C-alpha positions in Angstrom: 91.6 67.6 62.7 93.2 70.8 62.6 91.3 73.9 61.8 92.8 75.5 58.5 94.8 78.5 58.8 93.5 82.0 58.9 96.3 82.5 55.7 94.2 79.4 54.3 90.8 80.5 54.9 91.3 84.3 53.4 92.8 83.2 50.0 89.8 80.6 50.1 87.2 83.5 50.1 89.5 85.5 48.1 89.9 82.7 45.3 85.7 82.1 45.6 84.7 85.9 45.1 87.3 85.8 41.8 86.6 82.7 40.5 83.7 83.7 38.3 86.0 86.5 36.6 89.0 84.0 36.0 86.6 81.5 34.6 85.2 83.9 32.2 87.9 85.7 31.4 89.8 82.2 30.6 86.7 81.0 28.5 86.1 84.5 26.4 89.9 85.7 26.0 92.5 82.8 26.6 90.7 80.0 24.9 89.9 81.8 21.7 93.5 83.4 21.8 94.9 80.1 22.2 92.4 78.7 19.5 93.7 81.4 17.3 97.2 80.8 17.7 96.6 77.0 16.6 94.3 77.6 13.6 97.0 80.4 12.1 99.1 77.4 11.2 96.3 75.8 9.3 94.1 76.4 6.2 90.8 76.3 8.5 87.9 77.9 6.7 84.6 79.1 8.3 82.0 76.9 6.2 84.5 74.5 3.7 83.7 71.2 2.9 87.5 70.5 2.5 89.4 68.7 5.8 91.5 71.2 7.6 95.3 71.0 7.1 98.2 72.1 8.7 100.3 74.3 6.7 103.2 75.6 9.3 104.5 79.0 8.8 102.6 79.7 5.5 99.8 82.0 6.5 102.4 84.4 8.4 104.5 84.3 5.3 101.9 85.3 3.2 101.4 88.1 5.1 104.2 89.3 6.4 106.4 89.1 3.1 107.8 92.2 1.8 110.3 92.6 -0.8 112.1 95.7 -2.8 113.1 95.0 -6.4 115.5 97.6 -7.9 114.6 98.8 -11.3 117.0 100.2 -13.7 115.6 102.5 -16.8 114.9 101.2 -19.8 117.1 102.0 -22.6 117.0 102.2 -26.1 119.2 99.1 -27.8 120.8 100.9 -30.7 121.6 104.7 -29.0 121.4 103.0 -25.4 119.5 106.0 -24.4 116.9 106.5 -21.3 113.5 105.6 -22.6 110.9 108.0 -22.0 107.0 108.3 -22.5 105.0 111.1 -24.1 104.8 113.0 -20.9 108.7 113.0 -20.5 108.9 110.4 -17.5 111.3 107.6 -17.9 110.4 104.2 -18.4 111.0 101.5 -16.3 110.6 97.9 -16.6 107.4 96.4 -14.9 107.4 94.4 -11.3 105.7 91.7 -13.5 108.6 90.3 -14.8 109.7 89.6 -11.3 106.9 88.7 -9.6 105.3 86.3 -12.1 106.6 82.8 -12.8 110.3 84.1 -12.7 112.9 81.1 -11.5 115.5 83.5 -11.0 113.5 85.7 -8.2 111.4 82.5 -6.5 110.8 84.9 -3.5 108.9 87.7 -4.9 106.8 85.2 -6.9 103.0 85.9 -6.1 103.6 89.5 -5.0 102.0 92.7 -5.7 102.8 96.6 -6.0 102.7 98.3 -2.9 104.5 101.6 -3.6 107.9 102.8 -5.5 110.3 105.3 -4.2 113.2 106.7 -7.0 116.8 107.3 -6.0 118.8 109.0 -8.7 118.2 106.7 -11.9 116.9 103.9 -9.8 113.6 102.9 -8.9 112.8 100.8 -5.8 109.6 98.9 -6.0 108.6 97.7 -2.7 106.0 94.7 -3.4 104.7 92.7 -0.7 102.2 89.4 -0.7 99.4 91.0 1.0 99.6 94.7 0.1 96.2 95.3 1.6 97.2 94.1 5.1 100.4 96.1 4.6 98.3 99.3 4.1 96.4 98.5 7.1 99.4 97.9 9.3 100.9 101.4 8.2 97.5 103.1 8.9 97.2 101.4 12.8 100.6 102.2 13.2 100.3 106.1 11.9 96.8 106.1 14.4 98.5 105.1 17.4 101.7 107.2 16.5 99.6 110.4 16.6 96.5 109.4 19.0 98.5 108.6 22.3 100.5 111.9 22.4 97.9 114.2 21.0 94.6 112.3 22.9 96.9 112.1 26.2 98.0 115.5 26.2 94.7 117.2 25.5 93.4 115.3 28.0 95.9 116.0 30.8 95.1 119.9 29.9 91.6 119.5 30.1 92.5 117.7 33.8 94.4 121.2 34.8 91.5 122.9 33.6 88.9 121.6 35.5 91.3 120.4 38.8 90.1 123.8 40.2 87.3 125.0 42.9 85.2 126.9 40.9 81.9 127.5 40.3 80.1 125.3 38.2 83.1 123.1 37.5 81.4 119.9 37.9 79.3 121.0 35.0 82.5 121.2 32.8 83.7 117.8 33.8 80.4 116.3 32.9 80.4 118.2 29.5 84.1 116.7 28.5 83.2 113.1 29.9 79.8 112.9 27.7 81.1 111.4 24.6 82.6 108.8 26.3 79.4 107.3 27.8 77.8 107.7 24.1 78.1 104.7 21.8 80.7 104.6 19.6 78.7 103.6 17.0 76.1 106.4 17.5 79.1 109.1 18.1 80.3 107.6 14.1 77.3 108.1 12.8 77.3 111.7 14.1 80.6 112.4 12.7 79.7 110.9 9.7 77.0 113.5 9.2 79.3 116.6 10.3 82.1 115.3 7.5 79.7 115.0 4.8 80.8 116.2 1.6 78.2 117.9 0.3 76.4 119.7 3.4 77.8 118.6 6.3 78.3 120.8 9.4 82.1 121.4 8.9 82.0 122.4 5.3 79.3 124.9 6.2 81.3 126.3 9.1 84.2 126.5 7.1 82.5 127.9 3.8 81.0 130.7 6.5 84.5 131.6 8.5 86.3 131.9 5.3 83.1 133.5 2.8 83.2 130.6 0.3 87.0 130.7 0.1 87.3 127.0 1.1 85.3 125.0 -1.1 83.4 121.8 0.2 85.5 118.9 1.0 84.6 115.0 1.0 86.6 114.5 4.1 85.5 110.7 4.4 85.6 110.2 0.9 89.3 111.4 -0.1 92.1 108.9 0.5 94.3 111.9 1.8 91.7 112.9 4.4 89.8 110.2 5.5 92.1 108.4 7.6 92.9 112.1 9.8 89.4 112.9 9.9 88.8 109.6 11.8 91.6 110.3 13.6 90.2 113.6 14.9 86.8 112.0 15.9 88.4 109.8 17.9 90.9 111.6 20.1 87.8 113.8 20.7 85.7 110.8 21.6 87.9 109.1 24.3 89.9 112.4 25.7 87.3 112.5 28.5 88.1 109.0 29.4 91.8 109.6 30.3 91.2 113.4 31.7 89.4 111.5 34.5 92.5 109.4 35.2 94.8 112.6 34.9 92.0 114.3 37.3 92.9 111.7 39.9 96.5 111.6 39.8 96.3 115.1 40.3 94.2 114.7 43.1 96.7 112.3 44.8 99.1 114.9 45.0 99.9 116.7 48.2 98.7 120.4 48.7 101.5 121.1 51.0 104.1 120.9 48.0 102.2 123.2 45.9 102.1 125.2 48.8 105.9 125.2 49.3 106.2 126.2 45.6 104.1 129.3 46.1 106.3 130.7 49.0 109.7 129.9 47.2 107.7 131.9 44.5 107.7 129.7 41.7 105.8 130.1 38.3 102.9 128.1 37.0 105.7 126.4 34.4 107.9 126.0 36.9 105.2 124.2 39.5 104.2 122.0 36.5 107.4 120.8 35.7 108.7 120.3 39.1 105.5 119.3 41.3 102.5 118.4 39.2 104.7 116.4 36.6 106.8 114.3 38.9 103.6 113.4 40.9 101.8 112.0 37.4 104.6 109.8 36.5 102.9 106.6 36.7 99.4 107.9 35.9 101.2 108.9 32.4 102.5 105.7 32.0 99.1 104.0 32.6 97.6 106.1 30.4 100.0 106.0 27.7 99.7 102.3 27.5 96.2 102.2 27.7 95.4 104.5 25.2 98.3 102.7 22.9 96.4 99.4 23.4 92.8 101.3 22.7 94.3 102.7 19.5 95.7 99.4 18.4 92.1 98.4 18.4 90.6 100.7 16.1 87.7 99.2 14.1 84.1 100.9 15.4 84.9 103.9 13.7 86.4 102.8 10.5 83.1 100.1 9.8 80.8 102.7 10.3 82.2 105.6 8.9 84.2 104.2 5.7 84.2 100.4 6.1 88.1 100.5 4.6 87.8 103.0 2.1 87.9 105.0 -0.1 90.8 103.0 -1.9 92.1 100.7 1.1 93.1 104.3 2.5 91.1 103.5 6.0 91.8 99.8 6.5 93.0 98.4 9.6 94.7 95.5 11.3 91.6 94.6 13.5 89.4 95.4 10.7 91.2 93.3 8.2 91.1 90.3 10.8 87.1 90.6 11.1 86.6 90.8 7.4 89.3 87.9 6.7 87.5 85.7 9.4 83.9 86.3 9.1 83.2 88.7 5.6 85.7 86.3 3.6 85.4 83.1 6.1 89.0 83.0 6.0 89.4 81.8 9.7 92.9 80.7 9.6 93.6 84.3 7.8 91.9 86.3 10.5 93.7 84.3 13.1 96.8 85.0 11.4 96.2 88.6 11.5 94.7 88.3 15.4 98.2 86.9 16.5 100.5 89.2 14.5 98.5 92.0 16.4 99.0 90.1 19.6 102.7 90.2 19.5 103.1 93.8 17.9 100.9 95.3 21.1 103.0 92.9 23.3 106.1 94.6 22.0 105.2 97.9 21.8 103.7 97.7 25.5 106.9 96.3 26.8 109.0 98.7 25.0 106.8 101.5 26.7 107.3 100.0 29.8 111.1 99.8 29.6 111.3 103.8 28.3 109.2 104.5 31.4 110.9 102.1 34.0 112.4 105.0 35.7 108.8 106.3 36.5 108.4 104.2 39.7 111.9 104.7 41.2 
């Protein structure tokens, strides 16, 4: 019998070493996702005496259904003038007339008010079956849109600053990277104390700098500031990780290119634009995708600092999936949110890859 070729032997050794990792990834990532995909089409609950039933796409319809109801002002039957309340504001019919047992508008049945926009004399009421999930989806997208460029840009700036041969530069590298190695739960607890509304460090600093002109703000207890407070903390916490990736990309750029630019008399901005940035394009694609995926997974900060409040202003998609799957024991609902999140992240990643496809040319 002929001895196996070197190619087969090499492949066998490679698969033998990769086998445990592939097996664990299949067991803890692939299988749970496939199970979640199947359960999203059922009414499965964590603990229930009722048998599991196949409901098709009902869970997705209840989760994603959104409608717009145009509402005309109420008018007096005799004079046909627009009715106004005691404050002088125009009165409109309640959306309940469209969303509660209305045979003329069956699509809106069971929906709730989300928000409204007034254009001219017409008010457009936006309604949804699952208002909390819609708020979570918007919050997550806002978080991604802000964190991706801000964290990536700040990390690049820090990488440029520490990519120098100066005494003690390693100390600064360690300081900038330190928040990354600290548990996100510990970081969230510390920042919750910093953001405290009564005697938090941030309010004390602002009060001291402005001689008391700035009154204490409940950063995590106010709907208008809670999400942005978590966003600022998240940018600070993970910027060191992406700084290291940028730094590795900077160190792959040939020093001869900088020497040539210096000989040509190029300024700092020209060096960055024509030498540094072209050499970092592949790194930029990697960092953009990594930050985006991490941002879509926002959970620990919200769970520790606000628990989704106040008034659902910090709800996120992952937080909703866990709350429904385990908090409310609605495994089918949590699985549906997980599948929607997977599809959303996949689409965003493919769009990013398409927009940055020229970086590999």
